[in-house]
N, C-alpha and C positions, 0 to 999 in steps of 0.2 A: 695688228692684221688679225687675232684671235676673234672669233665671234664669240660674245659671250651677250647675251638679249636679259631685258628682265622679265621676260616669261621664263627663260632659263634658269635664272637664278633663282626664281618664288619656286619652281618644279624641283629644284632641288632641295629649297629648307622645308618643304613639304616633306619632299622624300626621308629627309632627315629626322623629322621630327616623328615620323609612322615609324621611325627604325629605336626612337627614343622609348616610345610607347608599345613597342611590342614586347610578349614577353620572350622566356629563352624557348628554344626552335630545336629543332632538329634536320642538320645539313646531311649530305650524301657523306660525309666521312666523319661526323661527330656533332657535339652541342657548338652552337655557336650563340654567346651572349647578345641579346638587344638588335638582333638585325632576322629581318622576316626570310622565310622561306622563296628560294628561285620563283620566279612566276613562269608564266608559258612561255617560251621562245627563248630559256636561258637557262645554262646546267651549269649548278655550280659543283666544284670537288676538289681534293686538297686537303693538306693537310691544317688543320683548324688547331691544335694545340691544346690549349686552357679552354680555348673557347670564349674569354674575357680579352676585353679591347688593351693592347699594352700599353698604348700612350707614352711610347716612346718619343725620345729626341733623333730623327734623322740627320745624316749627313746630308745636305744640297749636292747630289752628284750627277750628271749626268752621262747615260754611257747606250753607244749609238753603234751596232754592230751589223754586216754586210751580207748579213745570211749565211745561208749553209751551217758548219758547225760552229757552234758560240765559242767563243775563245773566253776557257777556264778563268785564266787571270783577271781580267775586265768582269767576268761573271761573279766573281768571289766578290769582287769589293763592290758591284751594285748591292749583293745579297746583304754584304756587312756597312754598307749605308744606311739600312733600315735599322740598324744600330739595337739587336733585338725585339724590333716591332712587327707590324703585319704585311706581309708583301702581296699586292693581289697582281695576278696575271688576267690579261684582256686577251681575248682571242675570238675569232667568229667561225675556226672552224678547227680542229685537230685534238691533240690527248685534253686530258683532264688531268692528268698525272705527271707528265712526264717532268714539266717546270717545278711544280712544289717537291717532287723529288731531288732535282737536280742542286736548287737554289737551297733548300735546306738539308739535307745528306750528304749527296754526292761530291758537294764543294766542300764539305766541311766547313761554312765560315763560322765565325769568332767574332761579334757572338753569333750563335744562331736565331734566324727569327722565330717569332713565339708563335707566326702561324704563317702558311705558303698557302692561298688559294688559287685556284681557276676559275675565270667569270668566264664562261663561253658565251657568247651571245648568237646562238642557233639561228635566231629572226631579230637580226642588227635593228629594225626598226623599234621593239621592245623592248630593248635595251635600258630603258628610262624608268622601270620596276624598282618599287625600294630597297628591294635584296639588294641587288647591284649596286644602288648609288648610297647605302646604309656603309656598304663594306667599301667601297671608296670614300667613303667620309673617314671613314677609322684607318687608310693605308698608310705607313709609313713609306713604303715605297713600292710602285706602278710602272709594271712593264707591260709592253705592246709585243705578241707574237707577229710574225708574220704572216702572212696568208694577202688575202686584197685590200689595197688602203681604203678602196670606195667603200667597203664596210664600214670602217671608221670614221672614213672623212665625211661618207655622202648619206651612210644611210644610219647611221648611232644617232638619237636625237640630241638635242643640242644641249638636253640637262647632262647627257654622261660628259661631252664637252666642255660643259662649265665645271662639273665635279670633278675631271681630272686636274683643271685649270684650278682648281683650290686646293687640291694635294700639291699641286707646283708653287703656288703661292704661299702653302706654312711650310715651304723646305722640305717635301719629300723628294726623295730620289726617285729618277723616270729614265727609264730607258725603252730598247725597242731593238729590233733586229727586223731585216729584209720590209715588210711594209710597213715593220711599226715603227723602223726606225725615218723611214720616209717621209711618215706622216707628222713626225716633230720640227720639221721646219718651221721658220715663218711663212713660206710659201712652198708648194707641194705640188707634186705630178700626182692626182687624184687617179688616174687609171676608172676613170668614170666611162668611158668607152673602149676600156680595154687597155692592155699595153699594147707597145710600140718601139720599132726596133731603131737605131740610131739613123739606119739609111733612110725611112718615113720619115722620120722627125728633122731630118735637116735636107729631104727632098721639100717639106712644105709645113715650116714651123707654124705657120698659121692655120693649118686645120685643126679643124674641131676635136681631132682624136689629140691633139699635141694639150690635154688640157690641163693649165696649170694656171693654179690662182691661191690665195690666201687660205695658212692651212688652222685650223679651228683647235686642232691640239697642239699648236705654237710653244714651245719653249725658248725663253727668253734670251736663254744662251746662244740662238741660231738665230739671232736680227737679222733681217734682210740675205736669208740663206736658204738655198733647197738642198737637197739631199736625194742621192741616189743610192743603192745598194747592190749585190751582183756583178761589181762594178767591171773588173776585167774580165772575168767569166762570161759575161752575157756582153762583152764589147759595147758598154752605153755611153761611152765618152762622146762618141757624136751627138746623142739624145741629151744631156746634161747641158751639153752648150746650146743644143736649141731650145732648150728648157729657161736656158739666162737670155739667148737671144729674146725670145718672145716675154720675157719680163720688162727685159729692158725696152723695147718697144711699147710694151704697155706702158712702163713710168716715164719713159722719154728722158730721165735723169739721172743721176749718182750712178753707181756702181752694185752689182750682188755676186755673191758667192755661191760656187757650189763644190757640196763636198761629196767626193765619192767613195763608197767604201766595197774592198775586194771583201769577198766572202772568209771568215773564219777571221775576220779584223777587227777590232774594236776601239773607236775614239771615245775616251772617257775627259768628261772638263767638268772642272771644278774649282773653284774660287779664282777665276780669271785666269786659271793654265790648265794647259791639256795633255794629254798622254797616248801615245798610240801602243798597242799591243797586235802582235801578229805571232804565231807559229807555224804557217805554212808560208813564209814568205810573200804574203801579199801585202797590198799598203792601203793609206788614204790619200785622195787623189784633190790637192786643195785647188780652185779655179777661180779665180778674178776676174769679172767682166766686165769691162767701162763702156765698149761700143765705140763708134756706133753700129747699131745693129738694124738690117734689113730685111724685115720680116713683111711678105706680101703674100696674100693668097695664090697659092697656084706657083710662087715662085721658091729657089732652094734658099736657106739662109747664107746670108754676108752678115758676117761679126768681125770685129776689129777688139784690140785693146784687152788681150785675152795673156794672163800668165797663168803657169801651172807648176802646182810642187807635189813631188812626190814625199809621201812620210811614213816612212818604215819603222819596223818596231822597232819602239824603245825611243823613237821621235817624241819629245816634248818642248814647251814652251808655254809663253803667254798667250792669252786668250782674249779677246779677236784674235785671229791667225794674222801677223805681221811678214804679209810678202817683201815689204821692202829689208827687212832681216834675215830672210829665209837664205841658206847659203847655196841653192840650186833652184834658180828659175830658169823655166822656159817661157818663151813668148809664142803664142799660136795665135791663128789666123785663120779665121771659115771664109773661102771663097766660094760662091755659089754653087754652096753644102759639101765642098771638099777641107777636108778640114787638114792643115799642115803647120810643120814650126817655122816658124817666122825666120830664127837665128836657132841653130841645132848647137851653139856652145851655149855652155849654162853660165848665166849672168846674176849679179846681185852679187851678197857673202856680207859677213862682219869682218 
């Protein structure tokens, strides 16, 4: 479902060629050989190290966080997955230095990354500058910060999406928090019309404000999956179920997986295994929805065939997640916009 057109690929190749032809330049924090200075609408800062391309061999690791404070253990493993290479942080607003300091020094990863830079796309439609694509082309790890996912999914040019996809295909570590994590599912709530509450989404899941569709930053580990963040703190179970109902109504067959991640919680996926990290009592919430779903304009959601599992700190196992093997599973149903537990007793188990 990722969008990768011929024009986008051509733009990426041309940008990378421009990187290779450019001479040594000066960034905000020191020399960075082989990549041009940022263009209008883009600001770059951070820790560039020696300035040359580290050309390390990264560990393919996907790290999703639910917003709020980062989960340090998972963040350290993300930084270490760069294997001493280059980390690029992408964001549309916020600090240029907070993540470089965090990933490089505060977490004390081993090995330490050769560089950690933040690319802030102050004007997202101009993010296809060669300075951005060149740095993405040499990254061993890419992190998407929080903010509004519409900047990432709807306003970044396709060549940026293609460049992140190329990083994924060459085995780079990829991660994100809040809007960054939401953007990485195969499907995503893109916030094109702003955010939406659970009560709003449940009352009319067919409304244009429930803007759900394929993500052009989708990661292969999240096939058939949609992600939501700030989950318990902002009471987002209802809207995630509305997203799942919307997807089922659009595709009319199969099942979809929803992942809700609480603040301060991380879900790591690597080599067909997952691990949950949480130091504040939060969890990862897994949902499987098979339907049937009733999604009609002006009518509240009705959705059946829902299974829910709560994964606390230390939970681990095979990925994709196996609901049939989970120790505690709850069955839910949505009737005319009301979510309830069908059977309050836990089912399943090994």
